[in-house]
KOLVEX-517044 format. One record per atom (N, C-alpha, C): y, x, z; residue in one letter. Coordinates in pm, whole numbers, plus 50000, padded with zeros to 5 digits. Layout:
<r v="Y" u="X" w="Z" code="a"/>
...
***
This chain:
<r v="49884" u="50084" w="50000" code="m"/>
<r v="50000" u="50000" w="50000" code="m"/>
<r v="50123" u="50089" w="50000" code="m"/>
<r v="50223" u="50048" w="49925" code="s"/>
<r v="50344" u="50127" w="49911" code="s"/>
<r v="50459" u="50059" w="49983" code="s"/>
<r v="50549" u="50141" w="50032" code="t"/>
<r v="50670" u="50092" w="50093" code="t"/>
<r v="50786" u="50133" w="50006" code="t"/>
<r v="50879" u="50044" w="49983" code="r"/>
<r v="50995" u="50073" w="49900" code="r"/>
<r v="51077" u="50181" w="49967" code="r"/>
<r v="51121" u="50280" w="49890" code="t"/>
<r v="51207" u="50385" w="49943" code="t"/>
<r v="51328" u="50399" w="49853" code="t"/>
<r v="51435" u="50455" w="49908" code="d"/>
<r v="51555" u="50475" w="49828" code="d"/>
<r v="51528" u="50568" w="49711" code="d"/>
<r v="51445" u="50670" w="49731" code="t"/>
<r v="51412" u="50763" w="49623" code="t"/>
<r v="51338" u="50691" w="49511" code="t"/>
<r v="51241" u="50605" w="49547" code="a"/>
<r v="51162" u="50535" w="49446" code="a"/>
<r v="51248" u="50440" w="49364" code="a"/>
<r v="51339" u="50368" w="49429" code="t"/>
<r v="51419" u="50272" w="49355" code="t"/>
<r v="51533" u="50338" w="49280" code="t"/>
<r v="51575" u="50456" w="49322" code="a"/>
<r v="51686" u="50524" w="49255" code="a"/>
<r v="51649" u="50563" w="49112" code="a"/>
<r v="51523" u="50596" w="49085" code="v"/>
<r v="51481" u="50638" w="48951" code="v"/>
<r v="51404" u="50527" w="48880" code="v"/>
<r v="51400" u="50411" w="48937" code="a"/>
<r v="51319" u="50300" w="48883" code="a"/>
<r v="51386" u="50234" w="48764" code="a"/>
<r v="51303" u="50168" w="48685" code="t"/>
<r v="51352" u="50084" w="48575" code="t"/>
<r v="51411" u="49957" w="48635" code="t"/>
<r v="51524" u="49915" w="48583" code="a"/>
<r v="51590" u="49794" w="48633" code="a"/>
<r v="51559" u="49676" w="48542" code="a"/>
<r v="51520" u="49565" w="48605" code="w"/>
<r v="51491" u="49440" w="48534" code="w"/>
<r v="51574" u="49331" w="48599" code="w"/>
<r v="51617" u="49235" w="48518" code="k"/>
<r v="51698" u="49124" w="48567" code="k"/>
<r v="51628" u="48992" w="48538" code="k"/>
<r v="51632" u="48898" w="48633" code="v"/>
<r v="51574" u="48765" w="48610" code="v"/>
<r v="51647" u="48698" w="48494" code="v"/>
<r v="51570" u="48646" w="48401" code="d"/>
<r v="51623" u="48563" w="48294" code="d"/>
<r v="51617" u="48420" w="48345" code="d"/>
<r v="51728" u="48371" w="48397" code="s"/>
<r v="51727" u="48240" w="48465" code="s"/>
<r v="51696" u="48124" w="48371" code="s"/>
<r v="51721" u="48140" w="48242" code="s"/>
<r v="51691" u="48030" w="48150" code="s"/>
<r v="51542" u="48019" w="48120" code="s"/>
<r v="51465" u="48120" w="48158" code="h"/>
<r v="51319" u="48117" w="48138" code="h"/>
<r v="51244" u="48136" w="48269" code="h"/>
<r v="51307" u="48103" w="48380" code="s"/>
<r v="51246" u="48114" w="48512" code="s"/>
<r v="51269" u="47985" w="48588" code="s"/>
<r v="51181" u="47956" w="48684" code="h"/>
<r v="51203" u="47837" w="48765" code="h"/>
<r v="51140" u="47849" w="48903" code="h"/>
<r v="51200" u="47777" w="48996" code="v"/>
<r v="51149" u="47765" w="49132" code="v"/>
<r v="51137" u="47615" w="49159" code="v"/>
<r v="51014" u="47570" w="49186" code="e"/>
<r v="50988" u="47428" w="49212" code="e"/>
<r v="50928" u="47412" w="49351" code="e"/>
<r v="50939" u="47291" w="49406" code="f"/>
<r v="50882" u="47263" w="49537" code="f"/>
<r v="50827" u="47121" w="49541" code="f"/>
<r v="50738" u="47099" w="49635" code="a"/>
<r v="50680" u="46965" w="49655" code="a"/>
<r v="50663" u="46943" w="49805" code="a"/>
<r v="50695" u="46821" w="49849" code="v"/>
<r v="50684" u="46787" w="49992" code="v"/>
<r v="50639" u="46641" w="50003" code="v"/>
<r v="50564" u="46610" w="50106" code="r"/>
<r v="50514" u="46473" w="50126" code="r"/>
<r v="50629" u="46380" w="50165" code="r"/>
<r v="50621" u="46257" w="50114" code="h"/>
<r v="50720" u="46153" w="50141" code="h"/>
<r v="50648" u="46030" w="50195" code="h"/>
<r v="50693" u="45980" w="50308" code="l"/>
<r v="50635" u="45863" w="50374" code="l"/>
<r v="50487" u="45883" w="50407" code="l"/>
<r v="50443" u="46006" w="50402" code="m"/>
<r v="50305" u="46045" w="50434" code="m"/>
<r v="50204" u="45991" w="50332" code="m"/>
<r v="50253" u="45936" w="50220" code="i"/>
<r v="50160" u="45880" w="50122" code="i"/>
<r v="50179" u="45936" w="49981" code="i"/>
<r v="50294" u="45996" w="49955" code="a"/>
<r v="50323" u="46043" w="49819" code="a"/>
<r v="50385" u="46182" w="49826" code="a"/>
<r v="50401" u="46244" w="49712" code="t"/>
<r v="50463" u="46376" w="49704" code="t"/>
<r v="50588" u="46368" w="49619" code="t"/>
<r v="50698" u="46422" w="49672" code="v"/>
<r v="50823" u="46432" w="49597" code="v"/>
<r v="50835" u="46576" w="49550" code="v"/>
<r v="50869" u="46592" w="49422" code="k"/>
<r v="50886" u="46725" w="49366" code="k"/>
<r v="51031" u="46746" w="49327" code="k"/>
<r v="51070" u="46871" w="49332" code="g"/>
<r v="51205" u="46907" w="49293" code="g"/>
<r v="51208" u="47050" w="49245" code="g"/>
<r v="51325" u="47092" w="49207" code="r"/>
<r v="51341" u="47229" w="49160" code="r"/>
<r v="51480" u="47278" w="49191" code="r"/>
<r v="51497" u="47407" w="49182" code="f"/>
<r v="51628" u="47468" w="49189" code="f"/>
<r v="51663" u="47509" w="49047" code="f"/>
<r v="51776" u="47464" w="48997" code="g"/>
<r v="51814" u="47488" w="48859" code="g"/>
<r v="51861" u="47629" w="48830" code="g"/>
<r v="51883" u="47707" w="48934" code="e"/>
<r v="51930" u="47844" w="48916" code="e"/>
<r v="51848" u="47939" w="49003" code="e"/>
<r v="51821" u="48056" w="48949" code="v"/>
<r v="51760" u="48166" w="49023" code="v"/>
<r v="51809" u="48294" w="48958" code="v"/>
<r v="51844" u="48392" w="49040" code="s"/>
<r v="51883" u="48522" w="48988" code="s"/>
<r v="51813" u="48628" w="49071" code="s"/>
<r v="51812" u="48749" w="49019" code="g"/>
<r v="51751" u="48855" w="49096" code="g"/>
<r v="51718" u="48976" w="49012" code="g"/>
<r v="51658" u="49073" w="49079" code="t"/>
<r v="51625" u="49199" w="49014" code="t"/>
<r v="51486" u="49246" w="49055" code="t"/>
<r v="51431" u="49325" w="48967" code="l"/>
<r v="51308" u="49400" w="48992" code="l"/>
<r v="51344" u="49544" w="48960" code="l"/>
<r v="51328" u="49630" w="49058" code="q"/>
<r v="51354" u="49773" w="49040" code="q"/>
<r v="51221" u="49844" w="49052" code="q"/>
<r v="51173" u="49905" w="48945" code="g"/>
<r v="51048" u="49979" w="48953" code="g"/>
<r v="50964" u="49967" w="48829" code="g"/>
<r v="50845" u="50020" w="48839" code="d"/>
<r v="50750" u="50017" w="48728" code="d"/>
<r v="50689" u="49879" w="48720" code="d"/>
<r v="50720" u="49807" w="48614" code="e"/>
<r v="50676" u="49668" w="48600" code="e"/>
<r v="50527" u="49654" w="48577" code="e"/>
<r v="50456" u="49763" w="48544" code="t"/>
<r v="50314" u="49752" w="48515" code="t"/>
<r v="50227" u="49759" w="48639" code="t"/>
<r v="50272" u="49829" w="48744" code="d"/>
<r v="50189" u="49833" w="48865" code="d"/>
<r v="50264" u="49791" w="48991" code="d"/>
<r v="50393" u="49785" w="48985" code="l"/>
<r v="50480" u="49739" w="49094" code="l"/>
<r v="50477" u="49823" w="49221" code="l"/>
<r v="50387" u="49922" w="49232" code="d"/>
<r v="50393" u="50009" w="49349" code="d"/>
<r v="50529" u="50077" w="49353" code="d"/>
<r v="50586" u="50084" w="49469" code="n"/>
<r v="50720" u="50139" w="49491" code="n"/>
<r v="50831" u="50056" w="49427" code="n"/>
<r v="50799" u="49937" w="49381" code="a"/>
<r v="50901" u="49848" w="49324" code="a"/>
<r v="50970" u="49769" w="49434" code="a"/>
<r v="51081" u="49709" w="49399" code="a"/>
<r v="51156" u="49624" w="49491" code="a"/>
<r v="51200" u="49500" w="49416" code="a"/>
<r v="51183" u="49386" w="49480" code="i"/>
<r v="51221" u="49258" w="49420" code="i"/>
<r v="51321" u="49190" w="49512" code="i"/>
<r v="51428" u="49141" w="49454" code="e"/>
<r v="51526" u="49061" w="49528" code="e"/>
<r v="51559" u="48938" w="49446" code="e"/>
<r v="51555" u="48821" w="49511" code="l"/>
<r v="51585" u="48695" w="49444" code="l"/>
<r v="51689" u="48618" w="49522" code="l"/>
<r v="51775" u="48547" w="49450" code="t"/>
<r v="51875" u="48460" w="49511" code="t"/>
<r v="51868" u="48325" w="49441" code="t"/>
<r v="51861" u="48218" w="49522" code="i"/>
<r v="51854" u="48083" w="49469" code="i"/>
<r v="51972" u="48004" w="49528" code="i"/>
<r v="52069" u="47966" w="49446" code="p"/>
<r v="52179" u="47883" w="49496" code="p"/>
<r v="52127" u="47743" w="49532" code="p"/>
<r v="52141" u="47706" w="49657" code="v"/>
<r v="52087" u="47578" w="49704" code="v"/>
<r v="52155" u="47461" w="49638" code="v"/>
<r v="52281" u="47476" w="49600" code="a"/>
<r v="52353" u="47366" w="49534" code="a"/>
<r v="52288" u="47326" w="49403" code="a"/>
<r v="52201" u="47411" w="49349" code="s"/>
<r v="52134" u="47379" w="49222" code="s"/>
<r v="52009" u="47293" w="49240" code="s"/>
<r v="51987" u="47243" w="49362" code="i"/>
<r v="51869" u="47160" w="49390" code="i"/>
<r v="51872" u="47033" w="49306" code="i"/>
<r v="51755" u="46995" w="49256" code="d"/>
<r v="51745" u="46876" w="49170" code="d"/>
<r v="51610" u="46808" w="49195" code="d"/>
<r v="51616" u="46690" w="49254" code="t"/>
<r v="51495" u="46609" w="49276" code="t"/>
<r v="51497" u="46484" w="49189" code="t"/>
<r v="51589" u="46478" w="49094" code="r"/>
<r v="51606" u="46365" w="49003" code="r"/>
<r v="51657" u="46240" w="49076" code="r"/>
<r v="51717" u="46258" w="49190" code="e"/>
<r v="51775" u="46147" w="49267" code="e"/>
<r v="51902" u="46201" w="49333" code="e"/>
<r v="52019" u="46165" w="49278" code="a"/>
<r v="52147" u="46221" w="49322" code="a"/>
<r v="52172" u="46202" w="49472" code="a"/>
<r v="52141" u="46085" w="49525" code="q"/>
<r v="52166" u="46059" w="49667" code="q"/>
<r v="52079" u="46151" w="49755" code="q"/>
<r v="51953" u="46169" w="49717" code="r"/>
<r v="51865" u="46259" w="49793" code="r"/>
<r v="51915" u="46403" w="49783" code="r"/>
<r v="51957" u="46445" w="49664" code="d"/>
<r v="52007" u="46581" w="49646" code="d"/>
<r v="52129" u="46606" w="49734" code="d"/>
<r v="52219" u="46508" w="49741" code="t"/>
<r v="52337" u="46520" w="49827" code="t"/>
<r v="52295" u="46533" w="49973" code="t"/>
<r v="52196" u="46453" w="50015" code="h"/>
<r v="52146" u="46462" w="50152" code="h"/>
<r v="52085" u="46600" w="50178" code="h"/>
<r v="52008" u="46652" w="50083" code="l"/>
<r v="51946" u="46784" w="50100" code="l"/>
<r v="52050" u="46895" w="50111" code="l"/>
<r v="52165" u="46878" w="50047" code="r"/>
<r v="52272" u="46978" w="50055" code="r"/>
<r v="52351" u="46968" w="50186" code="r"/>
<r v="52335" u="46859" w="50259" code="s"/>
<r v="52414" u="46833" w="50381" code="s"/>
<r v="52362" u="46913" w="50500" code="s"/>
<r v="52432" u="46899" w="50612" code="a"/>
<r v="52395" u="46969" w="50736" code="a"/>
<r v="52258" u="46924" w="50789" code="a"/>
<r v="52210" u="46806" w="50749" code="d"/>
<r v="52077" u="46762" w="50791" code="d"/>
<r v="51967" u="46855" w="50738" code="d"/>
<r v="51993" u="46918" w="50625" code="f"/>
<r v="51893" u="47005" w="50563" code="f"/>
<r v="51950" u="47145" w="50538" code="f"/>
<r v="51992" u="47174" w="50415" code="f"/>
<r v="52029" u="47311" w="50379" code="f"/>
<r v="52169" u="47353" w="50420" code="f"/>
<r v="52260" u="47258" w="50442" code="e"/>
<r v="52398" u="47287" w="50481" code="e"/>
<r v="52460" u="47392" w="50386" code="e"/>
<r v="52467" u="47354" w="50259" code="t"/>
<r v="52507" u="47449" w="50155" code="t"/>
<r v="52649" u="47505" w="50171" code="t"/>
<r v="52738" u="47433" w="50239" code="d"/>
<r v="52873" u="47487" w="50260" code="d"/>
<r v="52869" u="47613" w="50346" code="d"/>
<r v="52777" u="47618" w="50440" code="t"/>
<r v="52765" u="47733" w="50530" code="t"/>
<r v="52660" u="47832" w="50481" code="t"/>
<r v="52551" u="47783" w="50426" code="y"/>
<r v="52438" u="47867" w="50381" code="y"/>
<r v="52409" u="47838" w="50234" code="y"/>
<r v="52487" u="47896" w="50144" code="p"/>
<r v="52478" u="47858" w="50003" code="p"/>
<r v="52354" u="47907" w="49928" code="p"/>
<r v="52285" u="48008" w="49981" code="d"/>
<r v="52174" u="48066" w="49906" code="d"/>
<r v="52046" u="48078" w="49987" code="d"/>
<r v="51935" u="48068" w="49916" code="i"/>
<r v="51804" u="48108" w="49967" code="i"/>
<r v="51780" u="48246" w="49910" code="i"/>
<r v="51728" u="48338" w="49993" code="r"/>
<r v="51707" u="48475" w="49947" code="r"/>
<r v="51565" u="48521" w="49979" code="r"/>
<r v="51511" u="48602" w="49888" code="f"/>
<r v="51383" u="48668" w="49913" code="f"/>
<r v="51402" u="48815" w="49880" code="f"/>
<r v="51351" u="48902" w="49969" code="r"/>
<r v="51359" u="49046" w="49948" code="r"/>
<r v="51224" u="49107" w="49985" code="r"/>
<r v="51166" u="49179" w="49890" code="s"/>
<r v="51036" u="49242" w="49917" code="s"/>
<r v="51052" u="49359" w="50014" code="s"/>
<r v="50948" u="49382" w="50093" code="r"/>
<r v="50939" u="49501" w="50179" code="r"/>
<r v="50835" u="49597" w="50126" code="r"/>
<r v="50717" u="49544" w="50091" code="t"/>
<r v="50609" u="49626" w="50034" code="t"/>
<r v="50539" u="49548" w="49924" code="t"/>
<r v="50485" u="49623" w="49829" code="i"/>
<r v="50409" u="49563" w="49720" code="i"/>
<r v="50285" u="49648" w="49701" code="i"/>
<r v="50169" u="49582" w="49691" code="a"/>
<r v="50042" u="49654" w="49674" code="a"/>
<r v="49957" u="49585" w="49569" code="a"/>
<r v="49885" u="49663" w="49492" code="k"/>
<r v="49794" u="49609" w="49391" code="k"/>
<r v="49685" u="49528" w="49463" code="k"/>
<r v="49650" u="49412" w="49405" code="a"/>
<r v="49551" u="49323" w="49466" code="a"/>
<r v="49448" u="49280" w="49362" code="a"/>
<r v="49416" u="49370" w="49271" code="g"/>
<r v="49321" u="49337" w="49164" code="g"/>
<r v="49390" u="49346" w="49029" code="g"/>
<r v="49314" u="49318" w="48924" code="a"/>
<r v="49367" u="49326" w="48788" code="a"/>
<r v="49479" u="49225" w="48768" code="a"/>
<r v="49599" u="49274" w="48744" code="g"/>
<r v="49713" u="49187" w="48718" code="g"/>
<r v="49763" u="49109" w="48836" code="g"/>
<r v="49724" u="49147" w="48957" code="a"/>
<r v="49768" u="49076" w="49078" code="a"/>
<r v="49824" u="49175" w="49179" code="a"/>
<r v="49921" u="49126" w="49259" code="f"/>
<r v="49987" u="49209" w="49358" code="f"/>
<r v="50010" u="49127" w="49484" code="f"/>
<r v="50006" u="49194" w="49598" code="t"/>
<r v="50045" u="49133" w="49724" code="t"/>
<r v="50186" u="49180" w="49755" code="t"/>
<r v="50276" u="49085" w="49770" code="v"/>
<r v="50415" u="49118" w="49799" code="v"/>
<r v="50447" u="49067" w="49939" code="v"/>
<r v="50477" u="49160" w="50028" code="d"/>
<r v="50523" u="49125" w="50162" code="d"/>
<r v="50675" u="49134" w="50161" code="d"/>
<r v="50739" u="49028" w="50206" code="g"/>
<r v="50884" u="49029" w="50205" code="g"/>
<r v="50942" u="48936" w="50309" code="g"/>
<r v="51071" u="48917" w="50299" code="d"/>
<r v="51144" u="48832" w="50392" code="d"/>
<r v="51212" u="48720" w="50315" code="d"/>
<r v="51188" u="48596" w="50359" code="l"/>
<r v="51250" u="48478" w="50302" code="l"/>
<r v="51357" u="48430" w="50399" code="l"/>
<r v="51477" u="48409" w="50347" code="t"/>
<r v="51589" u="48363" w="50430" code="t"/>
<r v="51638" u="48229" w="50379" code="t"/>
<r v="51635" u="48130" w="50467" code="i"/>
<r v="51688" u="47996" w="50440" code="i"/>
<r v="51773" u="47958" w="50560" code="i"/>
<r v="51894" u="47912" w="50537" code="r"/>
<r v="51986" u="47871" w="50645" code="r"/>
<r v="52007" u="47984" w="50747" code="r"/>
<r v="52013" u="48106" w="50701" code="d"/>
<r v="52036" u="48223" w="50786" code="d"/>
<r v="51920" u="48251" w="50882" code="d"/>
<r v="51804" u="48190" w="50856" code="v"/>
<r v="51682" u="48218" w="50932" code="v"/>
<r v="51590" u="48297" w="50839" code="v"/>
<r v="51548" u="48414" w="50885" code="t"/>
<r v="51463" u="48500" w="50805" code="t"/>
<r v="51324" u="48506" w="50866" code="t"/>
<r v="51224" u="48483" w="50782" code="r"/>
<r v="51083" u="48486" w="50823" code="r"/>
<r v="51005" u="48570" w="50723" code="r"/>
<r v="50902" u="48638" w="50770" code="p"/>
<r v="50817" u="48713" w="50675" code="p"/>
<r v="50738" u="48617" w="50588" code="p"/>
<r v="50714" u="48659" w="50464" code="l"/>
<r v="50637" u="48579" w="50371" code="l"/>
<r v="50555" u="48673" w="50284" code="l"/>
<r v="50424" u="48646" w="50277" code="t"/>
<r v="50336" u="48724" w="50191" code="t"/>
<r v="50298" u="48640" w="50071" code="t"/>
<r v="50316" u="48698" w="49953" code="l"/>
<r v="50289" u="48629" w="49827" code="l"/>
<r v="50182" u="48703" w="49749" code="l"/>
<r v="50095" u="48630" w="49681" code="t"/>
<r v="50007" u="48688" w="49581" code="t"/>
<r v="50072" u="48659" w="49447" code="t"/>
<r v="50110" u="48764" w="49379" code="v"/>
<r v="50185" u="48753" w="49254" code="v"/>
<r v="50093" u="48790" w="49139" code="v"/>
<r v="50095" u="48709" w="49035" code="t"/>
<r v="50014" u="48734" w="48916" code="t"/>
<r v="50104" u="48774" w="48800" code="t"/>
<r v="50068" u="48882" w="48733" code="a"/>
<r v="50143" u="48926" w="48616" code="a"/>
<r v="50110" u="48836" w="48498" code="a"/>
<r v="50213" u="48791" w="48428" code="g"/>
<r v="50192" u="48705" w="48312" code="g"/>
<r v="50183" u="48783" w="48183" code="g"/>
<r v="50235" u="48904" w="48185" code="g"/>
<r v="50230" u="48986" w="48065" code="g"/>
<r v="50363" u="49051" w="48035" code="g"/>
<r v="50363" u="49119" w="47923" code="r"/>
<r v="50482" u="49192" w="47877" code="r"/>
<r v="50498" u="49166" w="47728" code="r"/>
<r v="50624" u="49151" w="47683" code="a"/>
<r v="50649" u="49126" w="47541" code="a"/>
<r v="50788" u="49177" w="47504" code="a"/>
<r v="50808" u="49191" w="47375" code="t"/>
<r v="50939" u="49222" w="47321" code="t"/>
<r v="50989" u="49097" w="47250" code="t"/>
<r v="51110" u="49054" w="47285" code="d"/>
<r v="51164" u="48933" w="47222" code="d"/>
<r v="51216" u="48966" w="47082" code="d"/>
<r v="51253" u="48864" w="47003" code="p"/>
<r v="51299" u="48888" w="46865" code="p"/>
<r v="51425" u="48974" w="46854" code="p"/>
<r v="51497" u="48994" w="46962" code="w"/>
<r v="51619" u="49073" w="46961" code="w"/>
<r v="51598" u="49213" w="47018" code="w"/>
<r v="51470" u="49248" w="47045" code="g"/>
<r v="51437" u="49381" w="47093" code="g"/>
<r v="51438" u="49397" w="47244" code="g"/>
<r v="51462" u="49290" w="47317" code="g"/>
<r v="51462" u="49296" w="47462" code="g"/>
<r v="51321" u="49303" w="47517" code="g"/>
<r v="51299" u="49391" w="47614" code="e"/>
<r v="51168" u="49400" w="47679" code="e"/>
<r v="51163" u="49300" w="47793" code="e"/>
<r v="51052" u="49226" w="47801" code="r"/>
<r v="51037" u="49121" w="47901" code="r"/>
<r v="50903" u="49132" w="47972" code="r"/>
<r v="50902" u="49094" w="48100" code="v"/>
<r v="50780" u="49082" w="48179" code="v"/>
<r v="50788" u="48951" w="48256" code="v"/>
<r v="50671" u="48896" w="48292" code="a"/>
<r v="50670" u="48769" w="48364" code="a"/>
<r v="50571" u="48776" w="48480" code="a"/>
<r v="50603" u="48703" w="48586" code="y"/>
<r v="50520" u="48695" w="48706" code="y"/>
<r v="50524" u="48553" w="48760" code="y"/>
<r v="50416" u="48515" w="48829" code="s"/>
<r v="50413" u="48383" w="48892" code="s"/>
<r v="50351" u="48394" w="49030" code="s"/>
<r v="50385" u="48298" w="49115" code="t"/>
<r v="50329" u="48291" w="49250" code="t"/>
<r v="50344" u="48149" w="49304" code="t"/>
<r v="50266" u="48119" w="49405" code="t"/>
<r v="50281" u="47995" w="49481" code="t"/>
<r v="50283" u="48031" w="49628" code="t"/>
<r v="50340" u="47944" w="49708" code="a"/>
<r v="50346" u="47968" w="49852" code="a"/>
<r v="50355" u="47835" w="49924" code="a"/>
<r v="50323" u="47838" w="50053" code="k"/>
<r v="50343" u="47723" w="50141" code="k"/>
<r v="50424" u="47772" w="50260" code="k"/>
<r v="50526" u="47695" w="50294" code="i"/>
<r v="50604" u="47725" w="50414" code="i"/>
<r v="50618" u="47598" w="50495" code="i"/>
<r v="50650" u="47614" w="50623" code="n"/>
<r v="50684" u="47502" w="50708" code="n"/>
<r v="50836" u="47497" w="50714" code="n"/>
<r v="50895" u="47389" w="50668" code="r"/>
<r v="51040" u="47380" w="50660" code="r"/>
<r v="51107" u="47394" w="50797" code="r"/>
<r v="51039" u="47351" w="50903" code="k"/>
<r v="51095" u="47359" w="51038" code="k"/>
<r v="51114" u="47504" w="51083" code="k"/>
<r v="51033" u="47595" w="51027" code="d"/>
<r v="51047" u="47737" w="51062" code="d"/>
<r v="51183" u="47792" w="51019" code="d"/>
<r v="51251" u="47722" w="50929" code="f"/>
<r v="51379" u="47766" w="50876" code="f"/>
<r v="51494" u="47675" w="50918" code="f"/>
<r v="51472" u="47594" w="51022" code="g"/>
<r v="51577" u="47507" w="51072" code="g"/>
<r v="51598" u="47379" w="50992" code="g"/>
<r v="51504" u="47347" w="50902" code="l"/>
<r v="51512" u="47223" w="50825" code="l"/>
<r v="51429" u="47118" w="50896" code="l"/>
<r v="51482" u="47067" w="51005" code="s"/>
<r v="51401" u="46983" w="51093" code="s"/>
<r v="51435" u="46834" w="51090" code="s"/>
<r v="51535" u="46794" w="51012" code="w"/>
<r v="51571" u="46652" w="51008" code="w"/>
<r v="51449" u="46570" w="50964" code="w"/>
<r v="51433" u="46455" w="51028" code="n"/>
<r v="51326" u="46364" w="50990" code="n"/>
<r v="51359" u="46226" w="51043" code="n"/>
<r v="51278" u="46130" w="51006" code="q"/>
<r v="51295" u="45994" w="51055" code="q"/>
<r v="51155" u="45937" w="51079" code="q"/>
<r v="51135" u="45884" w="51200" code="a"/>
<r v="51007" u="45822" w="51233" code="a"/>
<r v="50992" u="45690" w="51158" code="a"/>
<r v="50869" u="45660" w="51120" code="l"/>
<r v="50840" u="45537" w="51048" code="l"/>
<r v="50783" u="45433" w="51144" code="l"/>
<r v="50812" u="45306" w="51119" code="e"/>
<r v="50759" u="45198" w="51202" code="e"/>
<r v="50607" u="45199" w="51206" code="e"/>
<r v="50547" u="45237" w="51097" code="t"/>
<r v="50401" u="45236" w="51086" code="t"/>
<r v="50337" u="45362" w="51143" code="t"/>
<r v="50419" u="45450" w="51200" code="g"/>
<r v="50370" u="45579" w="51248" code="g"/>
<r v="50396" u="45685" w="51143" code="g"/>
<r v="50400" u="45807" w="51186" code="g"/>
<r v="50428" u="45915" w="51093" code="g"/>
<r v="50577" u="45935" w="51074" code="g"/>
<r v="50610" u="46016" w="50973" code="v"/>
<r v="50749" u="46051" w="50948" code="v"/>
<r v="50782" u="46039" w="50799" code="v"/>
<r v="50911" u="46036" w="50771" code="l"/>
<r v="50960" u="46021" w="50634" code="l"/>
<r v="50932" u="46144" w="50547" code="l"/>
<r v="50953" u="46263" w="50604" code="v"/>
<r v="50942" u="46388" w="50527" code="v"/>
<r v="50837" u="46478" w="50590" code="v"/>
<r v="50743" u="46527" w="50510" code="g"/>
<r v="50642" u="46620" w="50559" code="g"/>
<r v="50702" u="46754" w="50595" code="g"/>
<r v="50632" u="46830" w="50679" code="d"/>
<r v="50680" u="46962" w="50720" code="d"/>
<r v="50641" u="47071" w="50622" code="d"/>
<r v="50525" u="47058" w="50559" code="e"/>
<r v="50476" u="47162" w="50469" code="e"/>
<r v="50540" u="47148" w="50331" code="e"/>
<r v="50590" u="47259" w="50281" code="v"/>
<r v="50653" u="47262" w="50149" code="v"/>
<r v="50573" u="47356" w="50060" code="v"/>
<r v="50527" u="47305" w="49947" code="n"/>
<r v="50456" u="47387" w="49848" code="n"/>
<r v="50559" u="47436" w="49747" code="n"/>
<r v="50554" u="47566" w="49720" code="i"/>
<r v="50651" u="47629" w="49630" code="i"/>
<r v="50578" u="47692" w="49513" code="i"/>
<r v="50634" u="47678" w="49395" code="s"/>
<r v="50581" u="47739" w="49274" code="s"/>
<r v="50695" u="47816" w="49206" code="s"/>
<r v="50668" u="47942" w="49173" code="v"/>
<r v="50772" u="48028" w="49114" code="v"/>
<r v="50719" u="48092" w="48986" code="v"/>
<r v="50796" u="48081" w="48880" code="e"/>
<r v="50769" u="48147" w="48752" code="e"/>
<r v="50893" u="48228" w="48718" code="e"/>
<r v="50878" u="48359" w="48707" code="l"/>
<r v="50992" u="48446" w="48679" code="l"/>
<r v="50970" u="48525" w="48552" code="l"/>
<r v="51072" u="48529" w="48468" code="e"/>
<r v="51072" u="48615" w="48351" code="e"/>
<r v="51186" u="48714" w="48370" code="e"/>
<r v="51153" u="48843" w="48361" code="f"/>
<r v="51253" u="48947" w="48375" code="f"/>
<r v="51278" u="49012" w="48240" code="f"/>
<r v="51401" u="49055" w="48217" code="v"/>
<r v="51436" u="49130" w="48097" code="v"/>
<r v="51491" u="49266" w="48144" code="v"/>
<r v="51452" u="49372" w="48070" code="r"/>
<r v="51500" u="49505" w="48108" code="r"/>
<r v="51652" u="49505" w="48103" code="r"/>
<r v="51712" u="49551" w="48211" code="a"/>
<r v="51859" u="49551" w="48222" code="a"/>
<r v="51921" u="49658" w="48133" code="a"/>
***
């Protein structure tokens, strides 16, 4: 397992998230019977390092919370409020890798820190390489995907409403799906 160092990243290849070809989606239980899905319309970030093995690489991602979209304007407004993300005070979700290690052919384990509402928690991801290509304009591109589960309450997202029938309006577990395409900077 490798740990990111200033020396390793100083000579590394720089890659930038292509936000028009990347997405961050989430799903959470609603009324304990259905699943509501949403996405963040914006994601930016960098990959510093060798894109083929990721050892000694560093990944940083920023997701503007105001870009949340669940296809329901009233719900999106509520999610941006102090009951949930409080975007006026905490405008971004951030992820920063600490270590990256090979986990098989085309797979990597990324240990990092996820910050939501100024609360930072460790998060381990299994990342799968999607491949490498050259676009029609000569740009070099690489792609990666991952999924994760977090408990929203661990990040201060604790608003809920009890139901008359028992249970709660919003589930605690959030399933996250991330598809990132990077272009050489």
